[in-house]
C-alpha positions as CSV (number, residue, x, y, z in Angstrom):
1,M,-25.7,16.2,-19.4
2,M,-22.8,16.1,-17.0
3,N,-20.0,18.4,-18.4
4,V,-16.5,17.4,-18.6
5,S,-15.2,19.1,-15.4
6,G,-18.2,17.2,-13.6
7,Q,-17.2,13.9,-15.2
8,V,-13.7,14.4,-14.0
9,S,-15.0,15.4,-10.4
10,R,-17.1,12.1,-10.2
11,M,-14.3,10.0,-11.3
12,T,-12.0,11.4,-8.9
13,L,-14.6,10.6,-6.1
14,Y,-15.0,7.2,-7.7
15,H,-11.3,6.5,-7.4
16,S,-11.2,7.8,-3.9
17,M,-14.0,5.5,-2.6
18,E,-12.1,2.8,-4.7
19,D,-8.9,3.3,-2.7
20,Y,-11.0,3.6,0.5
21,F,-12.4,0.2,-0.1
22,F,-9.3,-1.6,-1.2
23,S,-6.6,-0.2,1.1
24,S,-9.1,-1.1,4.1
25,V,-8.8,-4.9,3.1
26,S,-5.3,-4.7,2.0
27,Q,-2.1,-5.9,4.0
28,Q,-0.3,-3.1,2.0
29,T,-1.3,-0.4,-0.2
30,Y,1.4,1.3,-2.8
31,S,1.2,4.8,-4.6
32,L,2.8,4.5,-7.6
33,G,3.2,7.9,-9.1
34,N,0.2,10.4,-9.2
35,T,-1.9,7.8,-11.3
36,A,-1.7,4.4,-10.0
37,S,-2.1,2.5,-6.8
38,A,-1.1,-1.3,-6.0
39,Y,-3.3,-3.2,-3.3
40,L,-1.8,-6.2,-1.8
41,T,-4.5,-8.0,0.1
42,G,-2.3,-11.3,0.2
43,V,-5.4,-13.5,-0.9
44,D,-4.5,-16.1,-3.3
45,A,-7.0,-14.6,-6.1
46,G,-5.8,-12.6,-8.9
47,S,-8.8,-10.5,-8.8
48,L,-7.9,-9.2,-5.2
49,N,-4.5,-8.1,-5.5
50,L,-4.8,-5.1,-7.8
51,L,-2.7,-2.7,-9.7
52,I,-5.2,0.1,-10.4
53,V,-4.3,2.7,-13.2
54,K,-6.5,5.7,-13.1
55,Q,-5.2,7.6,-16.2
56,R,-2.9,6.4,-18.7
57,D,0.2,8.7,-19.5
58,A,3.9,8.1,-20.5
59,E,4.9,6.5,-17.4
60,T,2.2,3.8,-17.4
61,E,4.2,1.1,-18.7
62,S,7.0,1.6,-16.2
63,I,4.4,1.9,-13.3
64,I,2.9,-1.4,-14.7
65,K,6.4,-3.1,-14.4
66,E,6.9,-1.7,-11.0
67,G,3.5,-3.0,-9.7
68,M,4.2,-6.2,-11.5
69,R,7.5,-6.7,-9.3
70,L,5.6,-5.8,-6.2
71,F,3.1,-8.7,-6.6
72,D,5.7,-11.1,-7.9
73,A,7.9,-10.4,-4.8
74,A,5.0,-11.2,-2.6
75,G,4.4,-14.4,-4.5
76,V,0.6,-13.5,-5.3
77,P,-1.6,-13.4,-8.4
78,F,-2.5,-10.0,-9.4
79,S,-4.6,-8.1,-12.0
80,V,-3.8,-4.7,-13.8
81,V,-6.8,-2.5,-14.2
82,L,-7.0,0.5,-16.5
83,P,-9.4,2.7,-18.2
84,D,-10.7,1.2,-21.4
85,N,-10.4,4.3,-23.5
86,D,-7.8,2.7,-25.9
87,P,-8.1,-1.0,-25.9
88,D,-6.1,-1.8,-29.0
89,R,-3.0,0.1,-27.8
90,I,-3.5,-1.2,-24.2
91,G,-3.8,-4.8,-25.2
92,H,-0.5,-4.5,-27.5
93,S,1.6,-3.0,-24.8
94,L,0.5,-5.4,-22.1
95,R,0.7,-8.6,-24.1
96,E,4.2,-7.7,-24.6
97,L,4.5,-7.8,-20.7
98,G,2.8,-11.2,-20.8
99,L,-0.6,-10.0,-19.7
100,S,-4.0,-10.6,-21.5
101,V,-7.6,-9.5,-20.8
102,A,-9.5,-11.2,-18.1
103,W,-12.6,-9.0,-17.6
104,K,-14.0,-5.8,-18.4
105,S,-16.1,-3.7,-16.0
106,S,-17.8,-0.4,-15.7
107,P,-17.5,2.4,-13.0
108,M,-21.2,3.5,-12.2
109,Q,-22.8,6.0,-9.8
110,L,-26.0,6.7,-8.2
111,T,-27.4,10.1,-6.9
112,M,-29.1,9.1,-3.7
113,K,-31.8,11.6,-4.0
114,T,-33.1,9.7,-7.1
115,L,-33.4,6.5,-5.0
116,T,-37.2,5.6,-4.7
117,T,-38.3,3.6,-1.6
118,Q,-40.0,0.2,-2.0
119,K,-41.5,-2.1,0.0
120,P,-39.8,-5.7,0.3
121,R,-41.2,-7.7,-2.6
122,S,-42.0,-10.6,0.0
123,D,-41.7,-11.6,3.4
124,D,-39.9,-14.9,2.5
125,Y,-36.5,-13.2,3.5
126,H,-35.0,-10.9,6.0
127,I,-31.9,-8.7,5.7
128,C,-29.2,-8.0,8.6
129,A,-25.8,-6.6,9.4
130,T,-23.2,-9.4,9.5
131,D,-20.2,-7.4,10.3
132,Y,-19.6,-10.0,13.2
133,R,-21.0,-12.8,11.2
134,L,-18.6,-13.0,8.4
135,E,-18.7,-16.6,8.0
136,D,-22.4,-16.2,7.0
137,W,-21.3,-13.3,4.8
138,G,-18.9,-15.1,3.2
139,A,-20.9,-18.3,2.2
140,P,-22.9,-16.9,-0.9
141,L,-19.8,-15.1,-2.1
142,T,-17.8,-18.6,-2.3
143,S,-20.5,-19.9,-4.5
144,A,-21.1,-16.9,-6.5
145,F,-17.7,-15.9,-7.2
146,E,-16.9,-19.9,-7.8
147,T,-14.0,-19.6,-5.3
148,D,-12.9,-22.1,-2.5
149,D,-13.3,-22.3,1.2
150,R,-9.5,-21.4,1.7
151,V,-9.4,-18.4,-0.3
152,M,-12.6,-16.9,1.3
153,L,-11.4,-17.5,4.6
154,Q,-8.2,-15.5,3.4
155,Y,-10.6,-12.6,2.5
156,R,-12.9,-12.8,5.4
157,I,-9.8,-12.2,7.6
158,R,-9.1,-9.2,5.8
159,H,-12.5,-8.0,6.3
160,Q,-12.4,-8.7,9.8
161,H,-9.2,-6.8,10.2
162,A,-10.8,-3.8,8.5
163,V,-13.8,-3.9,10.9
164,E,-11.8,-4.2,13.8
165,A,-9.6,-1.2,12.9
166,G,-12.7,0.7,12.7
167,R,-12.9,1.2,8.9
168,Q,-16.3,2.2,7.7
169,L,-17.2,-1.1,6.0
170,R,-20.6,-2.4,6.7
171,H,-21.5,-6.1,5.6
172,F,-25.2,-7.1,4.7
173,S,-26.7,-10.2,4.0
174,L,-30.0,-11.6,2.9
175,F,-31.4,-15.0,4.6
176,V,-33.7,-17.3,3.6
177,A,-34.9,-19.8,6.2
178,D,-31.8,-18.6,8.3
179,R,-29.5,-19.4,5.5
180,A,-27.4,-16.8,3.9
181,V,-28.1,-16.6,0.2
182,C,-26.8,-13.1,-0.8
183,S,-24.2,-10.8,0.5
184,L,-22.5,-7.6,0.0
185,T,-20.1,-4.8,1.4
186,L,-20.8,-1.2,1.9
187,S,-18.1,1.4,2.5
188,M,-18.8,4.9,3.5
189,Q,-16.8,8.0,3.7
190,S,-17.6,11.6,4.0
191,G,-21.0,11.4,2.6
192,V,-20.1,9.0,-0.3
193,A,-20.4,5.2,-0.5
194,R,-19.2,2.3,-2.6
195,L,-20.7,-1.2,-3.0
196,D,-18.5,-4.1,-3.4
197,D,-18.8,-8.0,-3.0
198,V,-22.3,-8.3,-4.4
199,G,-23.0,-12.0,-4.9
200,T,-25.8,-14.5,-4.7
201,R,-25.7,-18.3,-4.2
202,S,-25.3,-19.7,-7.8
203,T,-28.4,-22.0,-7.3
204,L,-30.8,-18.9,-6.1
205,Q,-29.6,-16.3,-8.7
206,G,-32.4,-14.6,-10.7
207,R,-35.0,-14.3,-7.9
208,G,-34.4,-10.7,-7.2
209,Y,-32.6,-11.1,-4.0
210,A,-29.6,-9.1,-4.9
211,S,-31.7,-6.3,-6.0
212,A,-33.6,-6.3,-2.5
213,L,-30.3,-6.5,-0.9
214,I,-28.6,-3.7,-2.8
215,R,-31.8,-1.4,-2.2
216,H,-31.6,-2.2,1.6
217,A,-27.8,-1.1,1.7
218,L,-28.6,1.9,-0.3
219,E,-31.5,3.0,2.2
220,Y,-29.0,2.4,4.8
221,A,-26.5,4.7,3.5
222,R,-29.0,7.2,2.5
223,S,-29.9,7.3,6.3
224,Q,-26.2,7.8,7.1
225,N,-26.2,11.1,5.1
226,V,-24.7,9.3,2.0
227,E,-25.4,11.5,-1.2
228,T,-23.7,9.5,-3.7
229,C,-22.8,5.6,-4.4
230,F,-20.5,4.2,-6.3
231,L,-19.5,0.7,-7.7
232,E,-17.8,-1.3,-10.5
233,A,-20.2,-3.5,-12.3
234,S,-19.4,-6.6,-14.2
235,E,-20.5,-6.8,-17.9
236,A,-23.5,-9.0,-16.7
237,G,-24.3,-6.7,-13.7
238,V,-24.7,-3.4,-15.6
239,S,-28.3,-3.9,-16.7
240,I,-29.4,-4.6,-13.0
241,Y,-27.7,-1.6,-11.8
242,K,-29.2,0.5,-14.3
243,R,-32.8,-0.7,-13.0
244,L,-31.8,0.7,-9.6
245,G,-30.8,4.1,-11.1
246,F,-27.1,3.8,-11.4
247,T,-25.6,5.4,-14.5
248,L,-22.4,4.7,-16.5
249,L,-19.2,6.8,-15.7
250,G,-17.0,4.8,-18.3
251,S,-15.4,1.6,-18.6
252,S,-12.4,-0.5,-17.2
253,V,-10.2,-3.4,-18.4
254,A,-8.6,-6.0,-16.2
255,F,-5.3,-7.9,-17.4
256,Q,-3.9,-11.0,-15.8
257,R,-0.8,-13.0,-16.5
258,E,-1.2,-15.4,-19.5
């Protein structure tokens, strides 16, 4: 079992990769004290403009207020994400600021040496990098996350800028009959990786495509000498990632304006 210091070290790595990904796709990034960061992507979606609080302390409420002012000045919807270690207290203080629970999620990790190699389950699909085919990459995500073409175009532009800036973001998509049905983003830095944007077209979910694509991305990461991979799993996704070997690091809760 990982000791407390090991857990802290893993969460430090987790937040480092979290920062690398979100700062890569953001127009502006703000450090708010030692415990929080605000990521302004400019995308018209509350889940993509984030105030992430890594640790609660006496300054947390004032930091949240400062972050809210930043997002309001930019005129974009936003979410506040905090560790879910005191949900009653968190909920009470944030409700007073006009925020309510939007979703819960779980930071997870995978030690790459535990990843087992498997052959593709069938030959009805192929997987390729889509760093320069972001329209293909975005198509399954529009369906999976029930967003619209306008918002996805904004998000694709942020990813395009990240690629052009040389950020270590790799985009992969799984194709069936030359149609992208599942996509994800893999970010890497100094032997550590993170998975984001994992989504499958709504009509094709439950067929194992996401698991196949994730495994492909993980094997690519391992070939690049990545030793640990992190992700933030939705409540529905935790069981899928556990089957792939990921383990829980904790839990988080996100709030949005009521």
